[in-house]
N, C-alpha and C positions, 0 to 999 in steps of 0.2 A: 150864231152856231156855236155849238158847244165841240171843243176840239178835246182830245183825250189826251194829248201832250201840247204844251205849249213852251219852245225851245226859245231863250232870250241868248242870240246872239247864233250867226252865222259862220264860225270859224270851224275849223277841222274837226273838234269834238261835237259841237251842237250840229252840224251836216250828217256824220255820219251816223249818229244818234237818231235825227230826223229820218234817214234813209232806212235804216234798220228797223223802225217803229212802223213807217209806212209801208214797208214790206210786210210786217207783220198785220198789216189791216188797222193798224191805228192811225187815227186821225192826228194828223200836226199843224200846227201854225207855228212857222219861225220869224221872230222881229228881230231887227238890226238896226242899231244906232247909228252905224256910219249910211253912206249912199249905195254901198254895194255890198253884195257877199262877199263869204271867204274870209273874215277876219285878217289876221298877219298873213295869210299866205297867198293874198289875192296879189293877182298880175295883170296887167294892162300891156296892150301892145303898142309899139310906138316905133314907127320907120322898120316894121316889121322883125321886132324885137321884144320879149317879153320880160318888162321890166317888174321886178320884184319890188311892189311899192313901200314893204315895212321891211326892210332888208332881205339878205340873201337866204332861202329855203333849198336846202341841198337834201334830198332824201336818204337816208342811209338806215340800214337795218340787219341785225342777225337771223329776226324773226320771220321765218319764210312763211308762216300766216299771214303776216300785216303783209307783206313784201305782194305776196298772190293777191290778198285784197283789192290792195291800192292798185293794182295793176287792172283789174276789171274797168277801171274806170279812165285809163288813159295809158297810153305806150311810153315809157320810160327810154331815156338815152341811157349811154351809157358813159357820161361824165363823172369823173372822178375826181374829189375837192383836192387838188394841191395848192395852197396857197404859197405864197411867197410874202416874206418880211423884209421891210424897208426901214433899215436903220440907219437915219444921217445920210441915206445917199447909200449906203453899203446894202447887197442885197441877200437873203439867205432864206433855204428852203425851210418848209417847214411839212410836216413835224420834225422836233429833231432826229437826224438823221446822217448817216455819212457824207452826203450832200453838204447838211449844213456845217458838220465838224470840219470837213476839207475847207470850205468857203472862211471858217471862222480859223483854223488854226495849223492847216495845211499838211493833217495827217490825211494818211489813205487808206490806212488798214483799220478794222474793228478794234484790233488790240493797241493801235496806237491811240484811237479815239478814247476807249474806256481807262487807260493809263493817266491822260490827259484830265479826265474827269475825276477819277479817282484822285490825282495828286490835289486839284484844286478841293475837293472837299475835306481831303485833309488838313489844307492847310487852314479852311474856314473853321475846323475841329466845333462843330455843332454837333453835341448829342442830344439835348432836349430843345428844338426850333421853339421860342418862345412867340413869334409872330411869320406872317407869309413869307417876309424876306428872308428871314434865317431857314424857313422850309424849304424854299427854294434852292438856295445855295445848299443846304445840306443834298438836294437830290440832283442838282444837275453841275454845281460850281458857280463861281462866279460870273466867270466871262458870257454865259448864255445866261444867266439872269439877269445882267446889264443891261445886254442889247437884246433881248428877245421877250424877256418878264415883265420887268421892272416898270418902264414907262407905259406899255400897252395894259399892264393891270391896274395902274394907277388913273389912267385916264378911265378905264371902263367902270372901276369903282368909286372914283372921285376921293380918294384916301390915300395915305402915302402907304407902300407895302409893310411899313414897321407897325402901321395903325392898324393892318388888318390879321384876323386870327389865322392861325396855321392851318386850321383845317380847311379853308379854301382851297389848298392845294394839296391835295392827297396824294397824288402822284403826277407825274409829269411823263407824255408819252418821248421815251429814248429807244430808238432803234439804229442798230447795228448794221443796218442795211442800205443800199442806195436806192430807198424806196420813199415817193413823196406823197404816198396816198395816206391823207390825214386821217380818215377815219378807219380803214382797215376793214370796215365790214363786209361782210359776204355781198350783200346788196346795197347798190346806190344809183343814183343817176337822178335827174331831172324830166318829168313829165312835157312830152312833147307838144308844145301848145300852150304851156302855162297850166300853173294850178288853178286857177279859175274857171278852166273847163272841166275839171275833177267836180268843183262844187256844185257847178250848172247840173251837172249829170247826176250828183247825188240828192239835189233839191227839186228834181224834174218832178213835177205832179203834186208837189206839197206848195201850200198857201205860204208866200212868205211876204212881210210891209218890210220894207226900208225907211230909212227916216225917223225911226220909231224907238224912242228911249223907253222902257219899261217901266223905270222907277219915277218918270215925270206920273204916271196914271196907274201906280203899282195894282190898287184894288180893282180898278177895271179889268185889267189882263189877267189878275189871277182867276177872275169869275168866269173867263171865258173859256178855261181848261181844268179838266180833273186834276192834273200834274203838271208843274212845272220844272223844266231843269233850267236852270241859273248859270251863266258860264262868264259873266262879269266879276268884278271883285267882291268876295264875299263879305268884306268891311263895310263896302259902300251898300249892300244890301241890307247891312244890319245899321245904318246911318252913322257909320262910324261911332256907336256907340261905346266900345272901350278903348277907342283912339283908330289911329291911321298905321297901317301896315305900309311897311317902306319899299319902294320898288327903285330899279333904276330905270332913268327914262332916256330916250333917244331922240335924235334930231336928223332929217334925212334932205341931204341938198344934192337936187338933180341937175343935171346938165346934159344937152345933147351936143353933140362935137361933130363937127363938118370932117369927119374923117375914118376910115375902115376900121383901126385898131388904137386903141389911145395906150393901153400896158401891156398888152400881149397876156394877160392871165385874167381869170374872172375876179380872183380874190388877192388884193396886196394890204398886208397889215401896216402900219405905221407905228412902230413900236417903242419911237422916242418919246419922251413928257411933251415936248416942244410942241410937235404937229397936232394940232385941235383936234382931228378926227383919229380915228382907229383903225378904219379901214377905208379903201376905196372897190366899190364893186362894179364892173365893167360888165353889163348883162348880158350881150351878145354873144360871150364865151360859154356861158352855159349850156347853149344849145346850136351853137356854131351857126348863127343867124347869119342870111346874106344880106348887108345892107351897107350902102356907103355913107351912113351917119353911124354912130355910136351913141349910148346913152350910160352915163356913170353915176353913180351915188356916192356921196359922202358920208360916213357915220360919224355922228360926233354922241357921244354919251353926254348925260346930264342928269343933275339932280330932278328926282319927279315931284311933281307938286300936282295935289289935288285938283282934278279936272281935266289933266294930261293924259294921253295914252301911257299904260302900265307895262312895262316890257319884262324886266327882270325881278320878279321876287327877291330879296333879301333876305335870307332864309338864315340870320344869324339867331343867335339866342333868345333876345328880345324879341325880336320879331314870330319865332316858332312857338312861344310861349303866348301870345298877343293872338295868332291864327287859332291855337288851342282852344282859347275861348271862345273866340266865333265859331268852330268846328262845333263845340259844344253846343250852342244853340241850334246849329244846322242839323244834331242828330237830332234834336225835338221836333224838327218841322215834319208835319205831316204829308204834306203834299208838293213840297219843295226839294229840288235836288241840286245839290252846286257840283258842277264838273267842268275840269280846264284850267288851263295855268294860273286863272285869275279866281276861280272859285274854290281851286284846291291850294292855291298858293305854294305852287309848286313849278321850277323849272321842267319843262317837256320838250324831248326830242318829237320832231311828228310821227315817226313808229310809236312812240309811247301815248301821245295823244289818241290814236286810233285805239291802241290794245286798251286802254282805260274804257275810252267810249263804249268799246265791243264787250267789255267785262260788266260793264253797267247795263247794257241791254240785257245781255243773259241774267242778271241778277236780278231782273224784273218779268222776266219770262214766267 
């Protein structure tokens, strides 16, 4: 059978695209390298808890059109992301707000908090930040930087903050209210029943083949459709002809515990450098799941190597220049389209993935 579209990858981008094209009467085949659909938003049920297998995915957006779009596939709860930071046993609320400042300095009013931050910025006397450390201190002072930014950032990027460029942190969220709402977006929540059910609805009635690596037999799959949407790594598609783009990787350590509540919050960040993981996720708190057990995940950032799952594009000057060379090749393709986080070499929030996929569909009408 000859399809109108072959979609490589069943993550959110590929699934939205397949759903929309199928709705427009186009025949679609989705192939997926993994043993399940959904890409990194995949969730699986364990002990009545929907476990986020590839890190916490919390939907948030100010885009009403995208919010209405995703709500046709699932009912969302009103989960609000309010992470806690653990620095060597000291607990602080995030994002930086009046609760944080009270925990850090004992100040009780916005005026006192502003004065403390102003004092520390003046003491640092940094006019032109030369690296991430100087940039962060010039924004929020040394105390918050040392306890809540430095260690977490160095683990995440695998480099000292003094070796990271200042542009990585253009701003830091500082709120002079007692509000622990991390994203502050108008719409946010978790789909009740997990993200996998959303992808299942999107791909209902569409041919899907799992455990299928497009690049192992590219010619065969290319011949099966008029056009191809490729959501994998753009440099891998071109067999790394210009060199490898850089990513940061992650390892996940799952543990099922015989208790109802392990840490009292869905997300706790470990912001000291010595703790090897960046955060612990306790999945049941995303949906207030009722279970006599709990499932936690420790997230370990790591250097990425070819063949591993790529999570965070390293959008520095060198990699941006390299991607642009690959993108020039992509622009010359007649029947191959690149989309998603890996195909476009950009970090996207989930709402941006949906928005980009819908824009692509409209451009092809």
